[in-house]
A tleap script that builds the chain and sets N, CA, C and O, in Angstrom:
source leaprc.protein.ff14SB
mol = sequence {
  NMET LYS LYS PRO VAL GLU ARG TYR PRO THR
  ALA ARG THR GLY VAL GLY HIE ALA MET HIE
  ASP TRP ASP PHE ARG ILE VAL GLN ASN PRO
  GLY ALA PRO GLY GLU TYR ARG TYR LEU GLN
  PHE ALA TRP LYS ALA LEU SER ALA GLY THR
  THR GLY ILE SER VAL ARG PHE GLY PRO ALA
  THR SER ALA PRO ILE PHE SER VAL SER VAL
  GLY ASP SER HIE TRP PRO PRO GLN THR SER
  MET VAL GLU LYS ARG VAL GLU GLY PRO VAL
  PRO THR ASP TRP THR VAL VAL ARG VAL ASP
  LEU TRP GLN ILE THR ALA GLY ARG VAL LYS
  VAL VAL ASP GLN LEU VAL LEU ARG SER ASN
  GLY ASP GLY ALA LEU PHE ASP GLN ILE VAL
  LEU GLY ARG THR GLU ALA ASP LEU PRO GLU
  LEU PRO LEU PRO ARG SER CARG
}
set mol.1.N position { 97.846 103.145 133.437 }
set mol.1.CA position { 96.897 102.452 131.455 }
set mol.1.C position { 97.773 102.648 130.754 }
set mol.1.O position { 98.597 103.562 130.800 }
set mol.2.N position { 97.626 101.350 129.649 }
set mol.2.CA position { 98.882 101.660 128.587 }
set mol.2.C position { 98.483 102.248 127.260 }
set mol.2.O position { 97.922 101.593 126.382 }
set mol.3.N position { 98.888 103.856 127.134 }
set mol.3.CA position { 98.438 104.160 125.714 }
set mol.3.C position { 98.160 103.809 124.291 }
set mol.3.O position { 99.012 103.831 123.403 }
set mol.4.N position { 96.865 103.473 124.132 }
set mol.4.CA position { 96.697 103.044 122.595 }
set mol.4.C position { 97.330 103.549 121.783 }
set mol.4.O position { 97.511 104.763 121.700 }
set mol.5.N position { 98.179 101.950 120.371 }
set mol.5.CA position { 99.182 102.675 119.683 }
set mol.5.C position { 98.210 103.012 118.611 }
set mol.5.O position { 97.053 102.614 118.468 }
set mol.6.N position { 99.096 104.033 117.705 }
set mol.6.CA position { 98.400 104.401 116.625 }
set mol.6.C position { 99.619 104.171 115.653 }
set mol.6.O position { 100.821 104.222 115.913 }
set mol.7.N position { 98.838 103.844 114.199 }
set mol.7.CA position { 99.963 103.808 113.485 }
set mol.7.C position { 99.585 104.424 112.196 }
set mol.7.O position { 98.532 104.192 111.603 }
set mol.8.N position { 100.435 105.152 111.840 }
set mol.8.CA position { 100.387 106.072 110.644 }
set mol.8.C position { 101.619 106.875 110.032 }
set mol.8.O position { 102.467 107.286 110.824 }
set mol.9.N position { 101.755 107.101 108.796 }
set mol.9.CA position { 102.840 107.723 108.789 }
set mol.9.C position { 102.698 109.405 108.898 }
set mol.9.O position { 101.894 110.137 108.322 }
set mol.10.N position { 103.858 109.772 109.922 }
set mol.10.CA position { 103.881 111.786 109.525 }
set mol.10.C position { 104.038 112.209 108.415 }
set mol.10.O position { 104.066 111.519 107.397 }
set mol.11.N position { 104.173 113.531 108.488 }
set mol.11.CA position { 104.383 114.466 107.477 }
set mol.11.C position { 105.919 114.516 107.408 }
set mol.11.O position { 106.594 114.596 108.434 }
set mol.12.N position { 106.371 114.474 106.369 }
set mol.12.CA position { 107.914 114.891 106.709 }
set mol.12.C position { 108.038 116.406 105.797 }
set mol.12.O position { 107.512 116.475 104.686 }
set mol.13.N position { 108.646 117.367 106.283 }
set mol.13.CA position { 108.635 118.688 105.686 }
set mol.13.C position { 109.732 118.527 104.587 }
set mol.13.O position { 110.887 118.141 104.767 }
set mol.14.N position { 109.094 118.932 103.311 }
set mol.14.CA position { 109.899 119.056 102.244 }
set mol.14.C position { 109.494 117.531 101.317 }
set mol.14.O position { 110.139 117.259 100.305 }
set mol.15.N position { 108.525 116.752 101.742 }
set mol.15.CA position { 108.579 115.484 100.774 }
set mol.15.C position { 106.999 115.997 100.582 }
set mol.15.O position { 106.301 116.577 101.413 }
set mol.16.N position { 106.726 115.672 99.478 }
set mol.16.CA position { 105.347 115.098 99.509 }
set mol.16.C position { 104.478 113.365 99.926 }
set mol.16.O position { 104.965 112.269 100.203 }
set mol.17.N position { 103.220 113.784 99.808 }
set mol.17.CA position { 102.737 112.153 99.991 }
set mol.17.C position { 102.262 111.677 98.753 }
set mol.17.O position { 101.528 110.703 98.584 }
set mol.18.N position { 102.830 112.589 97.717 }
set mol.18.CA position { 101.173 112.219 96.284 }
set mol.18.C position { 102.481 110.827 95.869 }
set mol.18.O position { 103.709 110.837 95.954 }
set mol.19.N position { 101.790 110.069 95.551 }
set mol.19.CA position { 101.895 108.686 94.747 }
set mol.19.C position { 102.318 109.105 93.404 }
set mol.19.O position { 101.719 109.900 92.680 }
set mol.20.N position { 104.016 108.151 93.010 }
set mol.20.CA position { 103.791 108.653 91.605 }
set mol.20.C position { 102.815 108.062 90.327 }
set mol.20.O position { 101.982 107.168 90.471 }
set mol.21.N position { 103.017 108.543 89.457 }
set mol.21.CA position { 101.938 108.169 88.107 }
set mol.21.C position { 100.420 108.363 89.071 }
set mol.21.O position { 99.450 107.646 88.828 }
set mol.22.N position { 100.398 109.068 89.801 }
set mol.22.CA position { 98.433 108.700 90.602 }
set mol.22.C position { 98.593 110.291 90.034 }
set mol.22.O position { 99.528 111.080 90.176 }
set mol.23.N position { 97.332 110.433 89.353 }
set mol.23.CA position { 96.267 111.455 89.316 }
set mol.23.C position { 94.959 111.326 88.505 }
set mol.23.O position { 94.437 111.889 87.542 }
set mol.24.N position { 94.669 110.278 89.387 }
set mol.24.CA position { 93.323 110.101 89.043 }
set mol.24.C position { 92.178 110.707 89.696 }
set mol.24.O position { 91.932 110.668 90.902 }
set mol.25.N position { 91.167 111.551 88.334 }
set mol.25.CA position { 90.268 112.503 88.656 }
set mol.25.C position { 88.710 111.607 88.738 }
set mol.25.O position { 88.245 110.694 88.055 }
set mol.26.N position { 88.066 112.590 90.257 }
set mol.26.CA position { 86.747 111.942 90.878 }
set mol.26.C position { 85.422 112.879 89.871 }
set mol.26.O position { 85.155 114.079 89.928 }
set mol.27.N position { 84.964 112.087 89.234 }
set mol.27.CA position { 83.655 112.686 88.157 }
set mol.27.C position { 82.236 112.146 88.794 }
set mol.27.O position { 82.290 111.129 89.486 }
set mol.28.N position { 80.943 112.805 88.579 }
set mol.28.CA position { 79.992 111.833 88.525 }
set mol.28.C position { 79.682 111.244 87.668 }
set mol.28.O position { 78.882 110.325 87.843 }
set mol.29.N position { 80.290 111.588 86.133 }
set mol.29.CA position { 80.141 110.873 84.986 }
set mol.29.C position { 81.360 110.290 84.294 }
set mol.29.O position { 81.396 110.543 83.090 }
set mol.30.N position { 82.565 109.425 84.864 }
set mol.30.CA position { 83.576 109.419 84.299 }
set mol.30.C position { 83.525 108.644 82.877 }
set mol.30.O position { 82.898 107.589 82.779 }
set mol.31.N position { 84.099 109.121 81.964 }
set mol.31.CA position { 84.449 109.057 80.481 }
set mol.31.C position { 85.659 109.152 79.826 }
set mol.31.O position { 86.003 108.382 78.930 }
set mol.32.N position { 86.303 110.056 80.236 }
set mol.32.CA position { 87.800 110.143 79.487 }
set mol.32.C position { 88.887 109.333 80.274 }
set mol.32.O position { 88.588 109.020 81.427 }
set mol.33.N position { 89.625 109.107 79.983 }
set mol.33.CA position { 90.901 108.351 80.470 }
set mol.33.C position { 91.300 108.933 81.902 }
set mol.33.O position { 91.794 110.060 81.886 }
set mol.34.N position { 91.144 108.290 83.169 }
set mol.34.CA position { 91.907 108.394 84.347 }
set mol.34.C position { 91.023 108.939 84.997 }
set mol.34.O position { 91.387 109.428 86.067 }
set mol.35.N position { 89.381 109.078 84.571 }
set mol.35.CA position { 88.356 109.733 85.517 }
set mol.35.C position { 87.825 108.218 86.195 }
set mol.35.O position { 87.949 107.101 85.693 }
set mol.36.N position { 87.209 108.585 87.480 }
set mol.36.CA position { 86.682 107.454 88.234 }
set mol.36.C position { 85.978 107.991 89.252 }
set mol.36.O position { 86.021 109.136 89.702 }
set mol.37.N position { 85.130 106.786 89.671 }
set mol.37.CA position { 83.939 107.185 90.450 }
set mol.37.C position { 83.577 106.413 91.554 }
set mol.37.O position { 82.589 106.795 92.181 }
set mol.38.N position { 84.178 105.383 91.941 }
set mol.38.CA position { 83.874 104.084 92.701 }
set mol.38.C position { 85.545 103.511 93.269 }
set mol.38.O position { 86.544 103.468 92.550 }
set mol.39.N position { 85.477 103.132 94.667 }
set mol.39.CA position { 86.484 102.879 95.013 }
set mol.39.C position { 86.283 101.441 95.583 }
set mol.39.O position { 85.153 101.098 95.929 }
set mol.40.N position { 87.519 100.449 95.709 }
set mol.40.CA position { 87.211 99.050 96.127 }
set mol.40.C position { 88.515 98.603 97.020 }
set mol.40.O position { 89.643 98.942 96.665 }
set mol.41.N position { 88.328 97.959 97.992 }
set mol.41.CA position { 89.253 97.488 98.363 }
set mol.41.C position { 89.128 96.590 99.518 }
set mol.41.O position { 87.941 96.397 99.781 }
set mol.42.N position { 89.864 96.030 100.226 }
set mol.42.CA position { 89.866 94.708 101.314 }
set mol.42.C position { 91.016 95.262 101.987 }
set mol.42.O position { 91.904 96.069 101.713 }
set mol.43.N position { 90.597 94.358 103.211 }
set mol.43.CA position { 91.293 94.996 104.569 }
set mol.43.C position { 91.054 93.843 105.461 }
set mol.43.O position { 90.456 92.820 105.129 }
set mol.44.N position { 91.600 94.103 106.690 }
set mol.44.CA position { 91.796 93.091 108.113 }
set mol.44.C position { 92.723 93.479 108.642 }
set mol.44.O position { 93.784 93.864 108.149 }
set mol.45.N position { 92.191 93.369 110.419 }
set mol.45.CA position { 93.164 93.481 111.535 }
set mol.45.C position { 93.809 92.113 111.344 }
set mol.45.O position { 93.379 90.985 111.106 }
set mol.46.N position { 95.176 92.730 111.571 }
set mol.46.CA position { 96.394 91.490 112.117 }
set mol.46.C position { 96.434 90.516 112.956 }
set mol.46.O position { 96.817 89.348 112.901 }
set mol.47.N position { 95.722 91.556 114.185 }
set mol.47.CA position { 95.028 90.630 114.885 }
set mol.47.C position { 93.681 91.193 116.081 }
set mol.47.O position { 93.224 92.317 115.877 }
set mol.48.N position { 93.265 90.585 116.963 }
set mol.48.CA position { 91.977 90.551 117.532 }
set mol.48.C position { 92.934 91.771 118.621 }
set mol.48.O position { 92.271 91.743 119.658 }
set mol.49.N position { 93.682 92.404 118.771 }
set mol.49.CA position { 94.388 93.524 119.544 }
set mol.49.C position { 94.379 95.246 118.378 }
set mol.49.O position { 94.601 96.422 118.667 }
set mol.50.N position { 94.049 94.624 117.210 }
set mol.50.CA position { 93.659 96.184 116.223 }
set mol.50.C position { 92.597 96.204 116.421 }
set mol.50.O position { 91.878 95.252 116.117 }
set mol.51.N position { 91.914 97.848 117.287 }
set mol.51.CA position { 91.016 98.243 117.500 }
set mol.51.C position { 90.330 99.115 116.764 }
set mol.51.O position { 89.153 99.432 116.933 }
set mol.52.N position { 91.247 99.600 115.741 }
set mol.52.CA position { 90.592 100.668 114.328 }
set mol.52.C position { 91.334 100.707 112.819 }
set mol.52.O position { 92.538 100.919 112.962 }
set mol.53.N position { 91.152 100.639 112.170 }
set mol.53.CA position { 91.873 100.774 110.837 }
set mol.53.C position { 91.052 101.735 109.748 }
set mol.53.O position { 89.828 101.821 109.844 }
set mol.54.N position { 91.746 102.421 108.754 }
set mol.54.CA position { 91.630 103.613 108.100 }
set mol.54.C position { 92.396 103.583 106.836 }
set mol.54.O position { 93.488 103.037 106.683 }
set mol.55.N position { 91.734 104.207 105.969 }
set mol.55.CA position { 92.717 104.245 104.739 }
set mol.55.C position { 92.394 105.666 104.021 }
set mol.55.O position { 91.202 105.626 103.713 }
set mol.56.N position { 93.151 107.310 103.499 }
set mol.56.CA position { 92.826 108.425 103.663 }
set mol.56.C position { 92.807 108.473 102.141 }
set mol.56.O position { 93.107 107.325 101.814 }
set mol.57.N position { 92.591 109.280 100.896 }
set mol.57.CA position { 93.167 109.244 100.072 }
set mol.57.C position { 92.411 110.691 99.409 }
set mol.57.O position { 91.495 111.091 100.127 }
set mol.58.N position { 92.578 111.257 98.558 }
set mol.58.CA position { 92.535 112.347 98.028 }
set mol.58.C position { 93.852 113.052 97.372 }
set mol.58.O position { 94.745 112.382 96.852 }
set mol.59.N position { 93.871 114.196 97.435 }
set mol.59.CA position { 94.795 115.398 97.110 }
set mol.59.C position { 96.340 115.270 97.839 }
set mol.59.O position { 96.213 115.319 99.063 }
set mol.60.N position { 97.407 115.156 97.516 }
set mol.60.CA position { 98.472 115.464 98.482 }
set mol.60.C position { 98.575 116.913 98.592 }
set mol.60.O position { 98.907 117.288 99.717 }
set mol.61.N position { 98.507 117.230 98.293 }
set mol.61.CA position { 98.779 119.188 98.537 }
set mol.61.C position { 97.999 119.716 98.908 }
set mol.61.O position { 97.992 120.945 98.843 }
set mol.62.N position { 97.014 119.022 99.452 }
set mol.62.CA position { 95.614 120.205 99.504 }
set mol.62.C position { 94.318 119.285 99.814 }
set mol.62.O position { 94.279 118.056 99.761 }
set mol.63.N position { 93.267 120.173 100.149 }
set mol.63.CA position { 92.440 119.378 100.815 }
set mol.63.C position { 90.892 119.746 99.711 }
set mol.63.O position { 90.697 120.953 99.851 }
set mol.64.N position { 90.346 119.450 99.220 }
set mol.64.CA position { 89.537 118.119 100.640 }
set mol.64.C position { 90.228 116.897 100.059 }
set mol.64.O position { 90.663 116.578 98.952 }
set mol.65.N position { 90.131 116.239 101.493 }
set mol.65.CA position { 90.203 114.610 100.862 }
set mol.65.C position { 89.162 113.617 102.224 }
set mol.65.O position { 88.509 114.031 103.181 }
set mol.66.N position { 89.399 112.364 101.768 }
set mol.66.CA position { 88.261 111.386 102.428 }
set mol.66.C position { 89.023 110.681 102.810 }
set mol.66.O position { 90.196 110.556 102.458 }
set mol.67.N position { 88.224 109.926 103.873 }
set mol.67.CA position { 88.860 108.483 104.710 }
set mol.67.C position { 87.871 107.963 105.139 }
set mol.67.O position { 86.925 108.540 105.675 }
set mol.68.N position { 88.043 106.383 104.871 }
set mol.68.CA position { 87.262 104.935 105.110 }
set mol.68.C position { 87.522 104.589 106.654 }
set mol.68.O position { 88.656 104.608 107.132 }
set mol.69.N position { 86.895 104.416 107.057 }
set mol.69.CA position { 87.581 103.575 108.928 }
set mol.69.C position { 86.545 102.567 109.510 }
set mol.69.O position { 85.396 102.314 109.149 }
set mol.70.N position { 87.097 102.208 110.243 }
set mol.70.CA position { 85.990 101.026 111.085 }
set mol.70.C position { 86.937 101.146 112.408 }
set mol.70.O position { 88.165 101.191 112.484 }
set mol.71.N position { 86.121 101.177 113.238 }
set mol.71.CA position { 86.715 100.521 114.564 }
set mol.71.C position { 86.836 101.866 115.719 }
set mol.71.O position { 85.761 102.270 116.162 }
set mol.72.N position { 87.867 102.419 116.109 }
set mol.72.CA position { 88.004 103.748 116.872 }
set mol.72.C position { 88.987 104.028 116.266 }
set mol.72.O position { 89.780 104.555 117.046 }
set mol.73.N position { 89.514 103.943 114.946 }
set mol.73.CA position { 90.275 104.859 114.185 }
set mol.73.C position { 89.627 106.278 113.367 }
set mol.73.O position { 88.842 106.349 112.421 }
set mol.74.N position { 90.050 106.934 113.859 }
set mol.74.CA position { 89.731 108.574 113.499 }
set mol.74.C position { 90.760 109.450 112.406 }
set mol.74.O position { 91.792 108.792 112.534 }
set mol.75.N position { 91.030 110.346 111.589 }
set mol.75.CA position { 91.829 110.541 111.374 }
set mol.75.C position { 91.551 112.258 112.076 }
set mol.75.O position { 90.441 112.738 112.307 }
set mol.76.N position { 93.056 113.028 112.335 }
set mol.76.CA position { 92.406 114.610 112.870 }
set mol.76.C position { 91.523 114.860 112.032 }
set mol.76.O position { 91.478 114.308 110.933 }
set mol.77.N position { 90.357 116.088 112.601 }
set mol.77.CA position { 89.692 116.270 111.749 }
set mol.77.C position { 89.984 117.484 110.420 }
set mol.77.O position { 89.550 117.686 109.286 }
set mol.78.N position { 91.055 118.145 111.419 }
set mol.78.CA position { 91.364 118.819 110.052 }
set mol.78.C position { 92.214 117.868 109.092 }
set mol.78.O position { 92.567 118.619 108.182 }
set mol.79.N position { 92.601 116.894 108.898 }
set mol.79.CA position { 93.394 116.143 107.648 }
set mol.79.C position { 91.844 115.025 107.173 }
set mol.79.O position { 91.969 113.925 106.635 }
set mol.80.N position { 91.093 115.381 107.378 }
set mol.80.CA position { 90.013 114.711 106.313 }
set mol.80.C position { 88.564 115.081 106.498 }
set mol.80.O position { 87.908 114.864 107.517 }
set mol.81.N position { 87.917 115.967 104.822 }
set mol.81.CA position { 86.779 116.264 104.742 }
set mol.81.C position { 85.573 115.191 105.072 }
set mol.81.O position { 84.569 115.470 105.727 }
set mol.82.N position { 85.821 114.110 104.580 }
set mol.82.CA position { 84.835 113.820 104.810 }
set mol.82.C position { 84.736 111.877 105.418 }
set mol.82.O position { 85.272 110.909 104.880 }
set mol.83.N position { 84.050 111.901 106.396 }
set mol.83.CA position { 85.175 109.990 107.060 }
set mol.83.C position { 83.536 109.451 106.879 }
set mol.83.O position { 82.506 109.832 107.437 }
set mol.84.N position { 83.831 108.194 105.647 }
set mol.84.CA position { 82.737 107.084 106.091 }
set mol.84.C position { 83.189 106.350 106.739 }
set mol.84.O position { 84.227 105.730 106.507 }
set mol.85.N position { 82.060 106.213 108.299 }
set mol.85.CA position { 82.407 104.676 109.390 }
set mol.85.C position { 81.776 103.718 108.206 }
set mol.85.O position { 81.021 103.784 107.236 }
set mol.86.N position { 82.663 102.701 109.002 }
set mol.86.CA position { 81.842 100.629 108.178 }
set mol.86.C position { 81.806 100.171 109.662 }
set mol.86.O position { 82.611 99.924 110.561 }
set mol.87.N position { 80.135 100.189 109.412 }
set mol.87.CA position { 79.504 99.707 110.689 }
set mol.87.C position { 79.785 98.439 110.679 }
set mol.87.O position { 79.999 97.589 109.815 }
set mol.88.N position { 79.724 98.501 112.315 }
set mol.88.CA position { 80.276 96.184 112.625 }
set mol.88.C position { 82.013 96.624 113.344 }
set mol.88.O position { 82.928 97.437 113.215 }
set mol.89.N position { 81.704 95.728 113.930 }
set mol.89.CA position { 83.624 95.215 114.683 }
set mol.89.C position { 84.483 95.552 113.605 }
set mol.89.O position { 84.060 95.677 112.455 }
set mol.90.N position { 85.774 95.716 113.953 }
set mol.90.CA position { 86.833 95.906 113.194 }
set mol.90.C position { 87.188 93.987 112.682 }
set mol.90.O position { 87.441 92.965 113.319 }
set mol.91.N position { 86.996 94.365 111.076 }
set mol.91.CA position { 87.444 92.471 110.675 }
set mol.91.C position { 88.767 92.101 111.126 }
set mol.91.O position { 89.750 92.757 111.472 }
set mol.92.N position { 88.451 90.534 111.000 }
set mol.92.CA position { 89.629 90.309 111.541 }
set mol.92.C position { 90.012 88.847 110.286 }
set mol.92.O position { 90.933 88.032 110.344 }
set mol.93.N position { 89.268 88.934 109.591 }
set mol.93.CA position { 89.055 88.311 108.292 }
set mol.93.C position { 88.997 89.199 107.304 }
set mol.93.O position { 88.467 90.310 107.333 }
set mol.94.N position { 89.656 88.589 106.274 }
set mol.94.CA position { 89.625 89.739 104.861 }
set mol.94.C position { 87.959 90.163 104.478 }
set mol.94.O position { 87.234 89.200 104.228 }
set mol.95.N position { 87.380 91.436 104.426 }
set mol.95.CA position { 86.650 92.063 103.733 }
set mol.95.C position { 86.304 93.010 103.195 }
set mol.95.O position { 86.545 94.093 103.727 }
set mol.96.N position { 85.630 92.958 101.976 }
set mol.96.CA position { 85.537 93.866 100.822 }
set mol.96.C position { 84.871 95.415 100.825 }
set mol.96.O position { 83.658 95.541 100.995 }
set mol.97.N position { 85.828 96.701 100.606 }
set mol.97.CA position { 84.897 97.701 101.265 }
set mol.97.C position { 84.815 98.378 99.345 }
set mol.97.O position { 85.732 98.533 98.538 }
set mol.98.N position { 83.091 98.667 99.190 }
set mol.98.CA position { 83.013 99.366 97.978 }
set mol.98.C position { 82.621 100.746 98.247 }
set mol.98.O position { 81.596 100.759 98.930 }
set mol.99.N position { 83.078 101.976 97.950 }
set mol.99.CA position { 82.642 103.136 97.887 }
set mol.99.C position { 82.357 104.270 96.592 }
set mol.99.O position { 83.165 104.964 95.975 }
set mol.100.N position { 81.258 104.181 96.493 }
set mol.100.CA position { 81.294 105.680 96.014 }
set mol.100.C position { 81.226 107.150 96.011 }
set mol.100.O position { 80.232 107.841 96.235 }
set mol.101.N position { 83.024 107.726 95.585 }
set mol.101.CA position { 83.394 108.734 95.868 }
set mol.101.C position { 82.851 109.561 95.195 }
set mol.101.O position { 83.151 110.677 95.619 }
set mol.102.N position { 82.151 109.605 94.294 }
set mol.102.CA position { 81.210 111.169 94.106 }
set mol.102.C position { 80.125 111.531 95.318 }
set mol.102.O position { 80.034 112.584 95.950 }
set mol.103.N position { 79.497 110.569 95.410 }
set mol.103.CA position { 78.238 110.276 96.263 }
set mol.103.C position { 79.077 110.909 98.083 }
set mol.103.O position { 78.731 111.957 98.630 }
set mol.104.N position { 79.975 110.103 98.557 }
set mol.104.CA position { 80.127 110.837 99.702 }
set mol.104.C position { 81.139 111.877 99.823 }
set mol.104.O position { 81.446 112.519 100.827 }
set mol.105.N position { 81.626 111.946 98.600 }
set mol.105.CA position { 82.364 113.567 99.240 }
set mol.105.C position { 81.691 114.709 97.952 }
set mol.105.O position { 82.275 115.667 97.445 }
set mol.106.N position { 80.119 114.143 97.637 }
set mol.106.CA position { 79.430 115.470 97.232 }
set mol.106.C position { 79.632 116.237 96.231 }
set mol.106.O position { 79.050 117.209 95.751 }
set mol.107.N position { 81.417 115.089 95.766 }
set mol.107.CA position { 81.779 116.190 94.278 }
set mol.107.C position { 82.859 117.234 95.080 }
set mol.107.O position { 83.374 117.948 94.219 }
set mol.108.N position { 83.058 117.362 95.598 }
set mol.108.CA position { 83.994 117.809 96.365 }
set mol.108.C position { 85.499 117.887 96.016 }
set mol.108.O position { 86.279 118.771 95.662 }
set mol.109.N position { 85.585 115.879 96.408 }
set mol.109.CA position { 87.125 115.823 95.742 }
set mol.109.C position { 86.993 115.777 94.767 }
set mol.109.O position { 85.933 115.371 94.291 }
set mol.110.N position { 88.152 116.227 93.927 }
set mol.110.CA position { 88.472 116.067 92.413 }
set mol.110.C position { 90.063 115.150 92.046 }
set mol.110.O position { 90.296 114.458 91.055 }
set mol.111.N position { 90.696 115.357 92.862 }
set mol.111.CA position { 91.419 114.365 92.177 }
set mol.111.C position { 92.150 113.275 93.540 }
set mol.111.O position { 92.046 113.780 94.658 }
set mol.112.N position { 92.666 112.237 93.499 }
set mol.112.CA position { 93.318 111.236 93.994 }
set mol.112.C position { 94.408 111.631 93.545 }
set mol.112.O position { 94.499 112.271 92.497 }
set mol.113.N position { 95.867 111.142 94.635 }
set mol.113.CA position { 97.066 111.181 94.322 }
set mol.113.C position { 98.197 111.163 95.396 }
set mol.113.O position { 99.388 111.470 95.435 }
set mol.114.N position { 96.798 110.411 96.670 }
set mol.114.CA position { 97.363 110.354 97.819 }
set mol.114.C position { 96.778 109.205 98.412 }
set mol.114.O position { 95.566 109.236 98.196 }
set mol.115.N position { 97.157 108.061 99.159 }
set mol.115.CA position { 96.971 106.723 100.051 }
set mol.115.C position { 97.735 107.178 101.097 }
set mol.115.O position { 98.953 107.329 101.002 }
set mol.116.N position { 97.016 107.435 102.218 }
set mol.116.CA position { 97.663 106.825 103.556 }
set mol.116.C position { 96.916 105.632 104.583 }
set mol.116.O position { 95.729 105.445 104.853 }
set mol.117.N position { 97.814 105.126 104.895 }
set mol.117.CA position { 97.068 103.918 105.591 }
set mol.117.C position { 96.951 103.911 107.499 }
set mol.117.O position { 97.761 104.402 108.285 }
set mol.118.N position { 95.891 103.309 107.756 }
set mol.118.CA position { 96.551 103.620 109.147 }
set mol.118.C position { 95.712 102.491 110.301 }
set mol.118.O position { 94.651 101.952 109.986 }
set mol.119.N position { 96.308 102.287 111.487 }
set mol.119.CA position { 95.938 101.115 111.862 }
set mol.119.C position { 95.710 101.612 113.639 }
set mol.119.O position { 96.354 102.634 113.878 }
set mol.120.N position { 94.982 101.108 114.776 }
set mol.120.CA position { 95.108 101.692 116.033 }
set mol.120.C position { 95.255 99.968 116.747 }
set mol.120.O position { 94.897 98.856 116.357 }
set mol.121.N position { 95.851 100.400 117.757 }
set mol.121.CA position { 96.117 99.205 118.540 }
set mol.121.C position { 97.237 98.409 118.123 }
set mol.121.O position { 98.415 98.614 118.414 }
set mol.122.N position { 96.658 97.264 117.252 }
set mol.122.CA position { 98.089 96.240 116.281 }
set mol.122.C position { 98.129 96.816 115.343 }
set mol.122.O position { 97.755 97.983 115.449 }
set mol.123.N position { 98.528 96.405 114.129 }
set mol.123.CA position { 98.457 96.710 112.634 }
set mol.123.C position { 96.990 96.002 111.697 }
set mol.123.O position { 95.980 95.412 112.080 }
set mol.124.N position { 97.481 96.403 110.378 }
set mol.124.CA position { 96.181 96.011 109.891 }
set mol.124.C position { 97.028 95.732 108.476 }
set mol.124.O position { 98.228 96.004 108.446 }
set mol.125.N position { 96.453 95.261 107.479 }
set mol.125.CA position { 96.850 94.317 106.111 }
set mol.125.C position { 95.450 95.750 105.365 }
set mol.125.O position { 94.592 96.491 105.843 }
set mol.126.N position { 95.953 95.454 104.139 }
set mol.126.CA position { 95.121 96.053 102.920 }
set mol.126.C position { 95.705 95.325 101.813 }
set mol.126.O position { 96.866 94.924 101.903 }
set mol.127.N position { 94.884 95.080 100.590 }
set mol.127.CA position { 95.248 94.538 99.605 }
set mol.127.C position { 94.226 94.814 98.405 }
set mol.127.O position { 93.116 95.152 98.818 }
set mol.128.N position { 94.362 94.738 96.836 }
set mol.128.CA position { 93.090 94.737 95.543 }
set mol.128.C position { 92.431 96.174 95.889 }
set mol.128.O position { 91.203 96.256 95.859 }
set mol.129.N position { 93.383 97.565 96.289 }
set mol.129.CA position { 93.393 98.794 96.148 }
set mol.129.C position { 92.580 99.007 94.552 }
set mol.129.O position { 93.289 98.999 93.546 }
set mol.130.N position { 91.225 99.173 94.440 }
set mol.130.CA position { 90.760 99.117 92.547 }
set mol.130.C position { 90.289 100.780 92.622 }
set mol.130.O position { 90.143 101.394 93.679 }
set mol.131.N position { 90.160 101.147 91.744 }
set mol.131.CA position { 89.345 102.249 91.443 }
set mol.131.C position { 88.864 101.324 89.749 }
set mol.131.O position { 89.368 100.499 88.986 }
set mol.132.N position { 87.012 102.504 89.934 }
set mol.132.CA position { 85.982 101.924 88.873 }
set mol.132.C position { 85.433 102.725 88.197 }
set mol.132.O position { 84.502 103.117 88.901 }
set mol.133.N position { 85.388 103.403 86.965 }
set mol.133.CA position { 84.455 104.135 86.333 }
set mol.133.C position { 83.038 103.807 86.919 }
set mol.133.O position { 82.390 104.588 87.616 }
set mol.134.N position { 82.643 102.548 86.545 }
set mol.134.CA position { 81.582 102.423 87.213 }
set mol.134.C position { 80.964 100.774 88.215 }
set mol.134.O position { 81.509 99.739 87.833 }
set mol.135.N position { 80.167 100.661 89.099 }
set mol.135.CA position { 80.431 99.356 89.748 }
set mol.135.C position { 80.405 98.498 89.115 }
set mol.135.O position { 80.746 97.535 89.801 }
set mol.136.N position { 80.113 98.095 87.755 }
set mol.136.CA position { 80.197 97.093 86.973 }
set mol.136.C position { 81.476 97.121 86.407 }
set mol.136.O position { 81.669 96.265 85.544 }
set mol.137.N position { 82.793 98.201 86.772 }
set mol.137.CA position { 84.067 97.987 86.063 }
set mol.137.C position { 84.610 97.207 87.262 }
set mol.137.O position { 85.499 96.446 86.881 }
set mol.138.N position { 84.319 97.106 88.981 }
set mol.138.CA position { 84.850 96.642 89.652 }
set mol.138.C position { 84.960 95.221 90.023 }
set mol.138.O position { 83.917 94.711 90.431 }
set mol.139.N position { 86.059 94.440 89.963 }
set mol.139.CA position { 86.395 93.203 89.656 }
set mol.139.C position { 85.165 92.517 91.030 }
set mol.139.O position { 84.886 93.362 91.881 }
set mol.140.N position { 84.552 91.223 91.202 }
set mol.140.CA position { 84.014 90.362 92.007 }
set mol.140.C position { 85.610 89.835 92.529 }
set mol.140.O position { 86.148 88.761 92.259 }
set mol.141.N position { 85.970 90.584 93.078 }
set mol.141.CA position { 87.367 90.123 94.135 }
set mol.141.C position { 87.433 88.891 94.703 }
set mol.141.O position { 86.552 88.708 95.543 }
set mol.142.N position { 88.397 87.720 94.478 }
set mol.142.CA position { 88.684 86.776 95.284 }
set mol.142.C position { 89.136 87.020 96.744 }
set mol.142.O position { 90.253 87.506 96.572 }
set mol.143.N position { 89.014 86.990 97.523 }
set mol.143.CA position { 89.690 87.595 98.791 }
set mol.143.C position { 90.814 86.921 98.941 }
set mol.143.O position { 90.989 85.729 98.686 }
set mol.144.N position { 91.812 87.919 99.482 }
set mol.144.CA position { 93.741 87.215 99.155 }
set mol.144.C position { 93.323 86.209 100.619 }
set mol.144.O position { 92.544 86.110 101.566 }
set mol.145.N position { 94.336 85.687 100.041 }
set mol.145.CA position { 94.339 84.176 101.173 }
set mol.145.C position { 95.021 84.722 102.353 }
set mol.145.O position { 95.760 85.707 102.359 }
set mol.146.N position { 94.673 83.926 103.430 }
set mol.146.CA position { 94.999 84.130 105.088 }
set mol.146.C position { 96.717 84.119 105.199 }
set mol.146.O position { 97.440 83.162 104.922 }
set mol.147.N position { 97.055 85.179 105.581 }
set mol.147.CA position { 98.244 85.697 105.686 }
set mol.147.C position { 98.726 85.762 107.524 }
set mol.147.O position { 99.819 86.219 107.860 }
savepdb mol mol.pdb
quit
């Protein structure tokens, strides 16, 4: 039996995973520049062979961090504090996911400067990753065109 394929970046000693110019603060009541509460993004499986998709956010140098996953994709337990599971099958059409970061992490994630993407089986596509202070700040996104 063929072992399922998992795709995600591996750690490289001496190289951080922080995104350049990212230092977003997660707070209950955003007011200052750089403070946010909500996350929205679109994702889809590259093919029917994709059995799981996940995205992970948080601080690059320490825990706690959080992830959003669908299907059979899971991060190793020591790499995520909170994993929000999206119900249903792995989407093969563009699907928008919206998350209240303060609520799912109970305020324990204080900063986001890392983004890590993952898929199981075949690949996945991600698009339109947006942070918002309120849900009203998040755009009604037109879904990406099929690729």
